All heavy atoms as an XYZ file, in Angstrom:
826
protein
N     -21.527   -122.630   -108.350
C     -22.479   -122.914   -107.270
C     -23.902   -122.815   -107.823
O     -24.248   -121.875   -108.525
C     -22.259   -121.927   -106.120
C     -23.223   -122.113   -105.000
S     -22.873   -120.961   -103.651
C     -22.675   -122.146   -102.376
N     -24.723   -123.771   -107.511
C     -26.103   -123.819   -107.954
C     -26.942   -122.781   -107.200
O     -26.911   -122.726   -105.988
C     -26.651   -125.224   -107.710
C     -28.022   -125.438   -108.326
O     -28.518   -124.550   -109.021
O     -28.588   -126.505   -108.086
N     -27.679   -121.955   -107.931
C     -28.468   -120.890   -107.288
C     -29.669   -121.420   -106.510
O     -30.289   -120.690   -105.759
C     -28.915   -119.869   -108.350
O     -29.774   -120.519   -109.274
N     -30.021   -122.696   -106.713
C     -31.147   -123.288   -105.985
C     -30.749   -123.801   -104.603
O     -31.587   -124.168   -103.804
C     -31.760   -124.442   -106.789
C     -32.481   -123.971   -108.035
O     -32.839   -122.764   -108.083
O     -32.672   -124.762   -108.970
N     -29.465   -123.827   -104.319
C     -28.966   -124.325   -103.041
C     -28.857   -123.149   -102.062
O     -28.285   -122.106   -102.381
C     -27.595   -124.998   -103.204
C     -27.040   -125.451   -101.876
C     -27.693   -126.169   -104.165
N     -29.419   -123.334   -100.867
C     -29.378   -122.280    -99.863
C     -28.031   -122.255    -99.166
O     -27.447   -123.295    -98.863
C     -30.477   -122.513    -98.824
C     -31.911   -122.367    -99.267
C     -32.848   -122.759    -98.126
C     -32.207   -120.964    -99.725
N     -27.569   -121.044    -98.880
C     -26.350   -120.902    -98.092
C     -26.703   -121.092    -96.622
O     -27.883   -121.054    -96.230
C     -25.735   -119.517    -98.288
O     -26.613   -118.538    -97.751
C     -25.452   -119.222    -99.757
N     -25.686   -121.286    -95.807
C     -25.923   -121.421    -94.364
C     -26.590   -120.158    -93.807
O     -27.475   -120.250    -92.943
C     -24.622   -121.690    -93.629
C     -24.145   -123.124    -93.841
O     -24.916   -123.991    -94.193
N     -22.851   -123.340    -93.647
N     -26.178   -118.982    -94.265
C     -26.769   -117.733    -93.808
C     -28.240   -117.657    -94.182
O     -29.064   -117.202    -93.378
C     -26.009   -116.547    -94.394
N     -28.585   -118.125    -95.377
C     -29.980   -118.109    -95.794
C     -30.802   -119.099    -94.946
O     -31.930   -118.791    -94.560
C     -30.090   -118.468    -97.284
C     -29.576   -117.390    -98.192
C     -29.461   -117.838    -99.621
O     -29.162   -119.021    -99.891
O     -29.674   -116.974   -100.502
N     -30.229   -120.266    -94.631
C     -30.922   -121.247    -93.784
C     -31.149   -120.673    -92.392
O     -32.217   -120.834    -91.811
C     -30.105   -122.529    -93.682
C     -30.289   -123.445    -94.859
C     -29.678   -124.823    -94.569
N     -29.275   -125.407    -95.807
C     -28.018   -125.380    -96.309
N     -27.062   -124.835    -95.634
N     -27.764   -125.929    -97.468
N     -30.133   -119.998    -91.855
C     -30.253   -119.384    -90.531
C     -31.341   -118.326    -90.523
O     -32.101   -118.206    -89.565
C     -28.922   -118.780    -90.080
C     -27.876   -119.820    -89.754
O     -28.250   -121.017    -89.591
O     -26.687   -119.458    -89.671
N     -31.396   -117.523    -91.590
C     -32.412   -116.472    -91.698
C     -33.820   -117.072    -91.743
O     -34.727   -116.588    -91.078
C     -32.142   -115.611    -92.934
C     -33.005   -114.375    -93.092
C     -32.801   -113.415    -91.917
C     -32.646   -113.659    -94.394
N     -33.991   -118.147    -92.488
C     -35.297   -118.817    -92.572
C     -35.666   -119.410    -91.213
O     -36.796   -119.279    -90.750
C     -35.270   -119.904    -93.666
C     -35.211   -119.242    -95.056
C     -36.498   -120.812    -93.561
C     -34.950   -120.199    -96.183
N     -34.692   -120.042    -90.564
C     -34.953   -120.624    -89.230
C     -35.362   -119.537    -88.239
O     -36.317   -119.704    -87.485
C     -33.692   -121.344    -88.730
C     -33.861   -122.014    -87.391
C     -32.598   -122.715    -86.963
C     -32.758   -123.282    -85.575
N     -31.510   -123.829    -85.049
N     -34.660   -118.413    -88.230
C     -34.976   -117.302    -87.327
C     -36.374   -116.756    -87.642
O     -37.146   -116.459    -86.745
C     -33.908   -116.204    -87.456
C     -34.178   -114.990    -86.648
C     -34.001   -115.248    -85.158
C     -34.119   -113.968    -84.384
N     -34.956   -114.072    -83.223
N     -36.690   -116.635    -88.919
C     -38.010   -116.144    -89.327
C     -39.116   -117.072    -88.831
O     -40.147   -116.619    -88.342
C     -38.063   -116.020    -90.843
O     -39.346   -115.643    -91.273
N     -38.891   -118.384    -88.939
C     -39.877   -119.351    -88.458
C     -40.051   -119.258    -86.947
O     -41.154   -119.337    -86.431
C     -39.484   -120.765    -88.863
C     -39.630   -121.037    -90.351
O     -40.327   -120.253    -91.032
O     -39.025   -122.006    -90.836
N     -38.942   -119.084    -86.228
C     -38.998   -118.951    -84.764
C     -39.771   -117.683    -84.384
O     -40.575   -117.705    -83.442
C     -37.588   -118.910    -84.172
C     -36.864   -120.221    -84.245
C     -35.395   -120.116    -83.872
O     -34.946   -119.010    -83.510
O     -34.705   -121.142    -83.951
N     -39.543   -116.590    -85.111
C     -40.243   -115.344    -84.848
C     -41.745   -115.492    -85.075
O     -42.549   -115.009    -84.282
C     -39.707   -114.208    -85.730
C     -38.285   -113.797    -85.377
O     -37.795   -114.189    -84.309
O     -37.690   -113.064    -86.195
N     -42.117   -116.207    -86.109
C     -43.539   -116.423    -86.412
C     -44.196   -117.283    -85.320
O     -45.316   -117.015    -84.920
C     -43.703   -117.087    -87.774
C     -43.407   -116.151    -88.932
C     -43.505   -116.858    -90.251
C     -43.063   -115.942    -91.394
N     -43.008   -116.656    -92.663
N     -43.473   -118.302    -84.846
C     -44.002   -119.151    -83.765
C     -44.202   -118.335    -82.493
O     -45.222   -118.478    -81.818
C     -43.111   -120.353    -83.516
C     -43.308   -121.484    -84.501
C     -42.660   -122.778    -84.061
N     -41.226   -122.690    -83.906
C     -40.340   -122.845    -84.900
N     -40.769   -123.079    -86.109
N     -39.062   -122.751    -84.662
N     -43.252   -117.476    -82.196
C     -43.378   -116.624    -81.013
C     -44.551   -115.689    -81.163
O     -45.373   -115.527    -80.244
C     -42.094   -115.833    -80.764
C     -42.091   -114.919    -79.534
C     -42.287   -115.742    -78.262
C     -40.804   -114.132    -79.469
N     -44.699   -115.087    -82.336
C     -45.840   -114.195    -82.598
C     -47.155   -114.944    -82.426
O     -48.089   -114.445    -81.774
C     -45.743   -113.644    -84.031
C     -46.912   -112.762    -84.421
C     -47.130   -112.656    -85.904
N     -47.403   -114.000    -86.450
C     -47.182   -114.348    -87.687
N     -46.651   -113.508    -88.557
N     -47.485   -115.558    -88.123
N     -47.238   -116.139    -82.982
C     -48.466   -116.919    -82.882
C     -48.772   -117.301    -81.434
O     -49.927   -117.312    -81.013
C     -48.383   -118.190    -83.736
C     -48.363   -117.875    -85.237
O     -48.741   -116.750    -85.620
O     -47.941   -118.760    -86.003
N     -47.722   -117.615    -80.658
C     -47.922   -117.954    -79.246
C     -48.472   -116.739    -78.486
O     -49.364   -116.883    -77.656
C     -46.628   -118.439    -78.630
C     -46.193   -119.801    -79.125
C     -44.882   -120.231    -78.516
N     -45.061   -120.539    -77.097
C     -44.054   -120.714    -76.278
N     -42.801   -120.615    -76.690
N     -44.295   -120.992    -74.992
N     -47.931   -115.570    -78.767
C     -48.400   -114.352    -78.114
C     -49.846   -114.080    -78.503
O     -50.676   -113.758    -77.647
C     -47.492   -113.154    -78.441
C     -46.121   -113.343    -77.785
C     -48.128   -111.850    -77.981
C     -45.065   -112.342    -78.233
N     -50.158   -114.234    -79.774
C     -51.514   -113.970    -80.256
C     -52.532   -114.938    -79.677
O     -53.726   -114.617    -79.620
C     -51.569   -113.997    -81.773
C     -50.943   -112.773    -82.401
O     -50.838   -111.731    -81.762
N     -50.510   -112.889    -83.641
N     -52.096   -116.108    -79.209
C     -53.034   -117.081    -78.652
C     -53.390   -116.739    -77.206
O     -54.307   -117.343    -76.641
C     -52.469   -118.495    -78.734
O     -51.410   -118.659    -77.804
N     -52.691   -115.802    -76.596
C     -52.947   -115.416    -75.213
C     -54.155   -114.486    -75.123
O     -54.560   -113.881    -76.118
C     -51.724   -114.703    -74.614
C     -50.424   -115.502    -74.585
C     -49.292   -114.631    -74.068
C     -50.575   -116.760    -73.749
N     -54.710   -114.362    -73.932
C     -55.806   -113.417    -73.722
C     -55.243   -111.998    -73.735
O     -54.023   -111.794    -73.619
C     -56.489   -113.641    -72.358
O     -55.567   -113.307    -71.327
C     -56.981   -115.067    -72.209
N     -56.100   -111.021    -73.870
C     -55.670   -109.629    -73.883
C     -54.950   -109.251    -72.597
O     -53.918   -108.582    -72.615
C     -56.879   -108.699    -74.095
C     -56.488   -107.246    -74.250
S     -55.359   -106.928    -75.639
C     -56.418   -107.286    -77.016
N     -55.449   -109.725    -71.474
C     -54.806   -109.425    -70.208
C     -53.410   -110.027    -70.148
O     -52.474   -109.411    -69.630
C     -55.651   -109.952    -69.022
C     -56.970   -109.242    -68.826
C     -58.082   -109.754    -69.760
O     -57.880   -110.796    -70.457
O     -59.125   -109.094    -69.807
N     -53.265   -111.229    -70.661
C     -51.966   -111.889    -70.668
C     -50.997   -111.161    -71.606
O     -49.823   -111.024    -71.301
C     -52.109   -113.355    -71.051
C     -52.852   -114.151    -70.011
C     -53.249   -115.540    -70.471
O     -53.359   -115.818    -71.673
N     -53.490   -116.432    -69.524
N     -51.501   -110.699    -72.740
C     -50.655   -109.954    -73.668
C     -50.163   -108.646    -73.064
O     -49.081   -108.177    -73.419
C     -51.407   -109.657    -74.968
C     -51.529   -110.860    -75.860
C     -52.109   -110.493    -77.180
N     -53.272   -111.323    -77.380
C     -54.214   -111.106    -78.250
N     -54.184   -110.045    -79.015
N     -55.213   -111.935    -78.373
N     -50.934   -108.086    -72.157
C     -50.470   -106.843    -71.498
C     -49.201   -107.097    -70.677
O     -48.371   -106.207    -70.557
C     -51.590   -106.270    -70.624
C     -52.741   -105.631    -71.385
C     -53.849   -105.222    -70.406
C     -52.276   -104.426    -72.173
N     -49.051   -108.296    -70.141
C     -47.828   -108.639    -69.434
C     -46.631   -108.637    -70.384
O     -45.527   -108.213    -70.024
C     -47.924   -110.015    -68.782
O     -48.911   -110.003    -67.795
N     -46.844   -109.112    -71.601
C     -45.787   -109.093    -72.611
C     -45.429   -107.647    -72.931
O     -44.245   -107.288    -73.040
C     -46.225   -109.843    -73.889
C     -46.618   -111.284    -73.588
C     -45.151   -109.760    -74.970
C     -45.512   -112.148    -73.034
N     -46.431   -106.785    -73.053
C     -46.179   -105.371    -73.319
C     -45.363   -104.753    -72.180
O     -44.455   -103.958    -72.415
C     -47.483   -104.613    -73.507
C     -47.257   -103.158    -73.840
C     -48.569   -102.406    -74.011
C     -48.300   -100.921    -74.274
N     -49.512   -100.134    -74.296
N     -45.677   -105.135    -70.955
C     -44.938   -104.599    -69.811
C     -43.461   -104.995    -69.880
O     -42.586   -104.209    -69.548
C     -45.561   -105.074    -68.489
C     -46.915   -104.484    -68.195
C     -46.879   -102.970    -68.103
O     -45.969   -102.392    -67.548
N     -47.883   -102.324    -68.669
N     -43.189   -106.204    -70.309
C     -41.800   -106.638    -70.475
C     -41.112   -105.815    -71.543
O     -39.969   -105.365    -71.360
C     -41.740   -108.163    -70.825
C     -42.240   -108.990    -69.633
C     -40.332   -108.582    -71.236
C     -42.446   -110.454    -69.932
N     -41.801   -105.587    -72.651
C     -41.244   -104.771    -73.733
C     -40.961   -103.359    -73.248
O     -39.888   -102.801    -73.519
C     -42.216   -104.749    -74.947
C     -42.275   -106.146    -75.574
C     -41.799   -103.702    -75.973
C     -43.403   -106.327    -76.548
N     -41.885   -102.782    -72.494
C     -41.686   -101.432    -71.963
C     -40.524   -101.400    -70.965
O     -39.711   -100.480    -70.981
C     -42.969   -100.939    -71.286
C     -44.145   -100.653    -72.190
C     -45.389   -100.355    -71.368
C     -43.828    -99.499    -73.126
N     -40.445   -102.399    -70.099
C     -39.394   -102.460    -69.094
C     -38.004   -102.472    -69.728
O     -37.073   -101.870    -69.225
C     -39.585   -103.686    -68.193
C     -38.528   -103.829    -67.137
C     -38.605   -103.074    -65.972
C     -37.456   -104.691    -67.323
C     -37.635   -103.187    -64.988
C     -36.477   -104.818    -66.326
C     -36.562   -104.057    -65.179
N     -37.887   -103.174    -70.840
C     -36.596   -103.308    -71.517
C     -36.361   -102.221    -72.577
O     -35.379   -102.289    -73.329
C     -36.460   -104.694    -72.153
C     -36.293   -105.784    -71.133
N     -35.086   -106.078    -70.558
C     -37.197   -106.631    -70.572
C     -35.234   -107.061    -69.709
N     -36.509   -107.417    -69.686
N     -37.241   -101.248    -72.634
C     -37.121   -100.133    -73.592
C     -36.972   -100.600    -75.047
O     -36.163   -100.081    -75.807
C     -35.942    -99.221    -73.231
C     -36.155    -98.491    -71.926
O     -37.302    -98.085    -71.674
O     -35.184    -98.321    -71.162
N     -37.746   -101.601    -75.415
C     -37.731   -102.099    -76.782
C     -38.641   -101.187    -77.618
O     -39.796   -100.989    -77.269
C     -38.244   -103.556    -76.850
C     -37.457   -104.474    -75.906
C     -38.241   -104.076    -78.274
C     -35.994   -104.621    -76.220
N     -38.116   -100.619    -78.703
C     -38.955    -99.740    -79.537
C     -40.085   -100.537    -80.215
O     -39.878   -101.673    -80.647
C     -37.979    -99.163    -80.564
C     -36.724    -99.913    -80.435
C     -36.765   -100.741    -79.193
N     -41.245    -99.926    -80.293
C     -42.386   -100.559    -80.927
C     -43.294    -99.479    -81.525
O     -43.163    -98.304    -81.202
C     -43.175   -101.427    -79.938
C     -43.874   -100.628    -78.858
C     -45.195   -100.234    -79.013
C     -43.218   -100.271    -77.677
C     -45.839    -99.496    -78.041
C     -43.852    -99.553    -76.694
C     -45.162    -99.149    -76.881
O     -45.796    -98.424    -75.915
N     -44.171    -99.913    -82.392
C     -45.212    -99.021    -82.896
C     -46.548    -99.629    -82.562
O     -46.651   -100.833    -82.307
C     -45.090    -98.810    -84.440
O     -45.192   -100.090    -85.081
C     -43.788    -98.156    -84.814
N     -47.565    -98.815    -82.557
C     -48.889    -99.266    -82.161
C     -49.919    -98.627    -83.078
O     -49.799    -97.461    -83.453
C     -49.121    -98.840    -80.717
C     -50.439    -99.240    -80.113
C     -50.447    -98.912    -78.631
C     -51.548    -97.961    -78.335
N     -51.703    -97.665    -76.922
N     -50.910    -99.417    -83.471
C     -52.061    -98.880    -84.200
C     -53.294    -99.688    -83.798
O     -53.229   -100.482    -82.858
C     -51.820    -98.870    -85.709
C     -51.726   -100.240    -86.321
O     -52.216   -101.233    -85.784
N     -51.067   -100.347    -87.467
N     -54.393    -99.496    -84.501
C     -55.635   -100.178    -84.113
C     -55.536   -101.705    -84.222
O     -56.325   -102.411    -83.627
C     -56.805    -99.671    -84.948
C     -56.709   -100.005    -86.412
C     -57.904    -99.506    -87.191
C     -57.762    -99.924    -88.639
N     -58.930    -99.614    -89.405
N     -54.544   -102.197    -84.975
C     -54.378   -103.639    -85.138
C     -53.500   -104.275    -84.084
O     -53.388   -105.492    -84.019
C     -53.821   -103.947    -86.529
C     -54.785   -103.535    -87.602
O     -55.973   -103.777    -87.503
N     -54.268   -102.866    -88.621
N     -52.816   -103.479    -83.286
C     -51.974   -104.030    -82.244
C     -50.645   -103.345    -82.112
O     -50.428   -102.247    -82.609
N     -49.745   -104.036    -81.444
C     -48.388   -103.538    -81.205
C     -47.439   -104.300    -82.122
O     -47.528   -105.519    -82.252
C     -47.998   -103.765    -79.720
C     -48.866   -102.879    -78.839
C     -46.526   -103.480    -79.500
C     -48.661   -103.120    -77.370
N     -46.522   -103.558    -82.725
C     -45.583   -104.158    -83.647
C     -44.171   -103.789    -83.232
O     -43.900   -102.667    -82.841
C     -45.842   -103.651    -85.070
C     -47.223   -103.968    -85.549
C     -48.269   -103.085    -85.324
C     -47.496   -105.152    -86.192
C     -49.563   -103.378    -85.729
C     -48.769   -105.471    -86.604
C     -49.809   -104.567    -86.358
N     -43.288   -104.802    -83.279
C     -41.902   -104.545    -82.940
C     -40.989   -105.381    -83.815
O     -41.416   -106.375    -84.395
C     -41.633   -104.814    -81.472
C     -41.964   -106.195    -80.931
C     -40.694   -107.011    -80.789
C     -42.654   -106.077    -79.615
N     -39.748   -104.956    -83.908
C     -38.748   -105.684    -84.674
C     -38.174   -106.764    -83.770
O     -37.549   -106.460    -82.755
C     -37.673   -104.717    -85.157
S     -36.417   -105.551    -86.132
N     -38.399   -108.006    -84.111
C     -37.965   -109.119    -83.278
C     -36.450   -109.153    -83.118
O     -35.940   -109.580    -82.097
C     -38.447   -110.449    -83.852
C     -39.958   -110.557    -83.949
S     -40.745   -110.578    -82.354
C     -40.730   -112.324    -82.030
N     -35.723   -108.656    -84.105
C     -34.261   -108.645    -83.998
C     -33.790   -107.622    -82.964
O     -32.634   -107.657    -82.526
C     -33.616   -108.356    -85.361
O     -33.972   -107.072    -85.809
N     -34.681   -106.727    -82.541
C     -34.335   -105.733    -81.549
C     -34.508   -106.216    -80.109
O     -34.179   -105.493    -79.171
N     -34.981   -107.444    -79.941
C     -35.185   -107.985    -78.599
C     -33.840   -108.461    -78.029
O     -33.085   -109.157    -78.698
C     -36.140   -109.178    -78.637
C     -37.578   -108.883    -79.037
C     -38.363   -110.188    -79.131
C     -38.229   -107.923    -78.084
N     -33.577   -108.086    -76.801
C     -32.386   -108.579    -76.135
C     -32.632   -110.019    -75.684
O     -33.777   -110.457    -75.579
C     -32.037   -107.727    -74.898
O     -33.121   -107.839    -73.948
C     -31.830   -106.262    -75.285
N     -31.558   -110.749    -75.413
C     -31.706   -112.134    -74.954
C     -32.481   -112.184    -73.641
O     -33.323   -113.032    -73.439
C     -30.337   -112.789    -74.783
C     -29.674   -113.124    -76.088
C     -28.360   -113.822    -75.871
C     -27.705   -114.116    -77.203
N     -26.424   -114.796    -77.048
N     -32.195   -111.236    -72.749
C     -32.885   -111.206    -71.454
C     -34.379   -110.955    -71.650
O     -35.206   -111.627    -71.031
C     -32.270   -110.138    -70.560
C     -32.831   -110.121    -69.175
C     -32.115   -109.148    -68.283
C     -32.720   -109.213    -66.883
N     -32.045   -108.324    -65.964
N     -34.715   -109.997    -72.500
C     -36.127   -109.681    -72.781
C     -36.806   -110.902    -73.386
O     -37.912   -111.259    -72.979
C     -36.206   -108.480    -73.714
S     -37.880   -108.036    -74.173
N     -36.166   -111.532    -74.350
C     -36.733   -112.713    -75.001
C     -36.955   -113.840    -74.006
O     -38.001   -114.487    -74.019
C     -35.808   -113.155    -76.133
C     -36.350   -114.160    -77.137
C     -37.656   -113.678    -77.765
C     -35.331   -114.409    -78.215
N     -35.991   -114.075    -73.123
C     -36.137   -115.116    -72.110
C     -37.323   -114.837    -71.191
O     -38.097   -115.737    -70.853
C     -34.875   -115.223    -71.265
C     -33.821   -116.095    -71.868
C     -32.700   -116.372    -70.881
N     -31.451   -116.379    -71.598
C     -30.532   -115.406    -71.546
N     -30.686   -114.376    -70.768
N     -29.432   -115.494    -72.251
N     -37.470   -113.572    -70.772
C     -38.604   -113.218    -69.908
C     -39.928   -113.414    -70.623
O     -40.878   -113.925    -70.055
C     -38.469   -111.769    -69.444
C     -37.389   -111.577    -68.409
C     -37.270   -110.127    -67.947
O     -38.257   -109.380    -68.008
O     -36.159   -109.739    -67.549
N     -39.978   -113.006    -71.899
C     -41.212   -113.168    -72.673
C     -41.574   -114.647    -72.810
O     -42.715   -115.032    -72.577
C     -41.062   -112.519    -74.057
C     -41.061   -111.016    -74.038
S     -40.695   -110.269    -75.644
C     -41.996   -110.915    -76.652
N     -40.596   -115.465    -73.188
C     -40.873   -116.881    -73.375
C     -41.254   -117.535    -72.041
O     -42.166   -118.380    -72.003
C     -39.640   -117.576    -74.018
C     -39.510   -117.099    -75.461
C     -39.772   -119.104    -73.953
C     -38.233   -117.527    -76.147
N     -40.617   -117.128    -70.959
C     -40.968   -117.676    -69.643
C     -42.411   -117.381    -69.263
O     -43.136   -118.279    -68.827
N     -42.839   -116.135    -69.463
C     -44.211   -115.779    -69.090
C     -45.224   -116.421    -70.053
O     -46.296   -116.860    -69.642
C     -44.415   -114.249    -68.978
C     -45.671   -113.901    -68.200
C     -44.463   -113.572    -70.329
C     -45.521   -114.007    -66.728
N     -44.852   -116.549    -71.331
C     -45.734   -117.211    -72.290
C     -45.905   -118.672    -71.888
O     -47.021   -119.201    -71.904
C     -45.166   -117.100    -73.729
C     -45.266   -115.655    -74.231
C     -45.920   -118.030    -74.677
C     -44.466   -115.389    -75.489
N     -44.804   -119.341    -71.512
C     -44.895   -120.750    -71.080
C     -45.825   -120.888    -69.895
O     -46.657   -121.802    -69.842
C     -43.520   -121.291    -70.738
C     -42.635   -121.501    -71.955
O     -43.123   -121.600    -73.076
N     -41.336   -121.565    -71.724
N     -45.702   -119.986    -68.922
C     -46.562   -120.040    -67.735
C     -48.022   -119.820    -68.111
O     -48.913   -120.561    -67.645
C     -46.139   -119.005    -66.714
C     -44.844   -119.354    -66.034
C     -44.405   -118.280    -65.072
C     -43.039   -118.612    -64.504
N     -42.523   -117.573    -63.605
N     -48.301   -118.824    -68.949
C     -49.680   -118.557    -69.346
C     -50.261   -119.708    -70.164
O     -51.429   -120.058    -69.999
C     -49.782   -117.266    -70.160
C     -49.710   -116.015    -69.323
C     -49.053   -114.880    -69.786
C     -50.314   -115.948    -68.067
C     -49.002   -113.714    -69.023
C     -50.270   -114.796    -67.306
C     -49.613   -113.689    -67.784
O     -49.551   -112.544    -67.032
N     -49.472   -120.323    -71.027
C     -49.969   -121.463    -71.815
C     -50.338   -122.617    -70.896
O     -51.337   -123.286    -71.117
C     -48.938   -121.889    -72.859
C     -48.837   -120.930    -74.021
C     -47.749   -121.277    -75.006
O     -46.797   -122.017    -74.649
O     -47.834   -120.805    -76.144
N     -49.535   -122.835    -69.872
C     -49.817   -123.912    -68.911
C     -51.116   -123.594    -68.140
O     -51.969   -124.462    -67.947
C     -48.649   -124.112    -67.955
C     -48.826   -125.274    -67.018
C     -48.889   -126.614    -67.715
O     -48.318   -126.772    -68.799
O     -49.538   -127.523    -67.163
N     -51.269   -122.353    -67.695
C     -52.479   -121.931    -66.982
C     -53.688   -122.117    -67.899
O     -54.725   -122.649    -67.467
C     -52.364   -120.471    -66.521
C     -51.343   -120.378    -65.379
C     -53.735   -119.914    -66.099
C     -50.934   -118.954    -65.040
N     -53.580   -121.659    -69.140
C     -54.696   -121.772    -70.081
C     -55.069   -123.225    -70.343
O     -56.253   -123.574    -70.451
C     -54.369   -121.064    -71.389
C     -54.278   -119.559    -71.226
O     -54.726   -118.999    -70.221
N     -53.667   -118.887    -72.180
N     -54.061   -124.081    -70.424
C     -54.306   -125.512    -70.639
C     -55.069   -126.102    -69.445
O     -56.042   -126.846    -69.624
C     -52.953   -126.217    -70.810
C     -53.016   -127.632    -71.263
C     -51.591   -128.052    -71.629
C     -51.283   -129.410    -71.119
N     -49.902   -129.821    -71.389
N     -54.659   -125.757    -68.252
C     -55.339   -126.237    -67.047
C     -56.771   -125.730    -66.997
O     -57.719   -126.467    -66.699
C     -54.556   -125.837    -65.779
C     -53.231   -126.587    -65.710
C     -55.386   -126.066    -64.516
C     -52.253   -126.058    -64.690
N     -56.960   -124.448    -67.285
C     -58.302   -123.847    -67.246
C     -59.207   -124.478    -68.308
O     -60.373   -124.753    -68.033
C     -58.231   -122.332    -67.454
C     -57.585   -121.587    -66.302
S     -58.427   -121.841    -64.729
C     -59.982   -121.077    -65.047
N     -58.678   -124.707    -69.510
C     -59.476   -125.340    -70.549
C     -59.879   -126.751    -70.170
O     -61.020   -127.171    -70.384
C     -58.720   -125.349    -71.891
C     -58.650   -123.976    -72.503
O     -59.455   -123.084    -72.221
N     -57.650   -123.781    -73.344
N     -58.963   -127.490    -69.553
C     -59.257   -128.831    -69.103
C     -60.334   -128.808    -68.037
O     -61.261   -129.618    -68.046
C     -57.984   -129.495    -68.581
O     -58.272   -130.735    -68.006
N     -60.213   -127.887    -67.113
C     -61.199   -127.747    -66.051
C     -62.575   -127.450    -66.622
O     -63.566   -128.051    -66.247
C     -60.770   -126.645    -65.084
C     -61.769   -126.383    -63.979
C     -61.870   -127.245    -62.912
C     -62.616   -125.274    -64.042
C     -62.794   -127.023    -61.892
C     -63.533   -125.047    -63.026
C     -63.634   -125.923    -61.950
O     -64.536   -125.684    -60.969
N     -62.639   -126.482    -67.544
C     -63.922   -126.116    -68.138
C     -64.549   -127.257    -68.926
O     -65.766   -127.436    -68.906
C     -63.753   -124.897    -69.033
C     -63.526   -123.618    -68.242
C     -63.327   -122.396    -69.115
O     -63.491   -122.486    -70.343
O     -62.996   -121.344    -68.547
N     -63.717   -128.046    -69.596
C     -64.230   -129.188    -70.369
C     -64.780   -130.283    -69.464
O     -65.732   -130.967    -69.817
C     -63.126   -129.774    -71.253
C     -62.744   -128.894    -72.406
C     -61.514   -129.411    -73.147
O     -61.015   -130.509    -72.810
O     -61.082   -128.711    -74.070
N     -64.207   -130.441    -68.286
C     -64.596   -131.529    -67.392
C     -65.564   -131.120    -66.293
O     -66.038   -131.976    -65.552
C     -63.343   -132.154    -66.760
C     -62.459   -132.789    -67.790
O     -62.922   -133.500    -68.661
N     -61.173   -132.509    -67.711
N     -65.863   -129.870    -66.189
C     -66.739   -129.373    -65.136
C     -68.191   -129.522    -65.568
O     -68.541   -129.169    -66.692
C     -66.424   -127.899    -64.848
C     -67.125   -127.349    -63.631
C     -66.708   -127.669    -62.351
C     -68.227   -126.504    -63.791
C     -67.357   -127.153    -61.239
C     -68.887   -125.984    -62.666
C     -68.440   -126.308    -61.413
O     -69.078   -125.807    -60.312
N     -69.017   -130.037    -64.697
C     -70.441   -130.213    -65.027
C     -71.200   -128.938    -64.637
O     -71.644   -128.782    -63.508
C     -70.993   -131.428    -64.262
C     -72.405   -131.766    -64.684
O     -72.991   -131.010    -65.483
O     -72.910   -132.807    -64.240
N     -71.275   -128.031    -65.596
C     -71.891   -126.741    -65.342
C     -73.366   -126.839    -64.971
O     -73.847   -126.169    -64.065
C     -71.728   -125.805    -66.562
C     -70.304   -125.435    -66.778
C     -69.437   -126.006    -67.676
C     -69.573   -124.446    -66.075
N     -68.214   -125.410    -67.573
C     -68.267   -124.442    -66.606
C     -69.873   -123.546    -65.049
C     -67.280   -123.583    -66.134
C     -68.904   -122.691    -64.615
C     -67.604   -122.717    -65.135
N     -74.098   -127.702    -65.649
C     -75.537   -127.815    -65.396
C     -75.806   -128.367    -64.009
O     -76.699   -127.894    -63.314
C     -76.183   -128.678    -66.461
C     -76.237   -128.008    -67.812
C     -77.023   -128.812    -68.837
O     -77.799   -129.678    -68.443
O     -76.844   -128.519    -70.029
N     -75.028   -129.343    -63.587
C     -75.224   -129.925    -62.270
C     -74.942   -128.899    -61.166
O     -75.624   -128.847    -60.171
C     -74.303   -131.138    -62.100
C     -74.365   -131.763    -60.726
C     -75.720   -132.384    -60.411
O     -76.437   -132.841    -61.345
O     -76.084   -132.408    -59.223
N     -73.961   -128.074    -61.377
C     -73.549   -127.131    -60.339
C     -74.318   -125.789    -60.376
O     -74.123   -124.964    -59.504
C     -72.047   -126.871    -60.404
C     -71.289   -128.102    -59.981
O     -71.407   -128.537    -58.841
N     -70.577   -128.718    -60.882
N     -75.178   -125.616    -61.366
C     -75.988   -124.410    -61.438
C     -77.329   -124.606    -60.730
O     -78.065   -123.658    -60.538
C     -76.236   -123.997    -62.891
C     -75.016   -123.437    -63.627
C     -75.360   -123.169    -65.078
C     -74.534   -122.161    -62.963
N     -77.639   -125.827    -60.315
C     -78.921   -126.112    -59.683
C     -78.929   -125.586    -58.260
O     -78.028   -125.475    -57.550
C     -79.203   -127.606    -59.695
C     -79.403   -128.132    -61.072
C     -79.634   -129.620    -61.019
C     -79.763   -130.182    -62.432
N     -79.941   -131.600    -62.447
């Protein structure tokens, strides 16, 4: 067997790692208030985490399917809200309405 060829288990591990990074990036793109909702989900499901001045850290493999579904659901809602708000701010004539 060629050592340069990935096994299915290695491919799955890389895929899972990429998904975890995308989830992390999605959470990091939220506002602080929105991220607090994610923390509440983590606390509700008793997911172990550590915290320091840089933020909250948790092992993604420790997330239950239910917890993960709730997190992704709230992230999707917040991303949609943020998209609408950004569109509104871009199209709103601030100078005209400040007069």
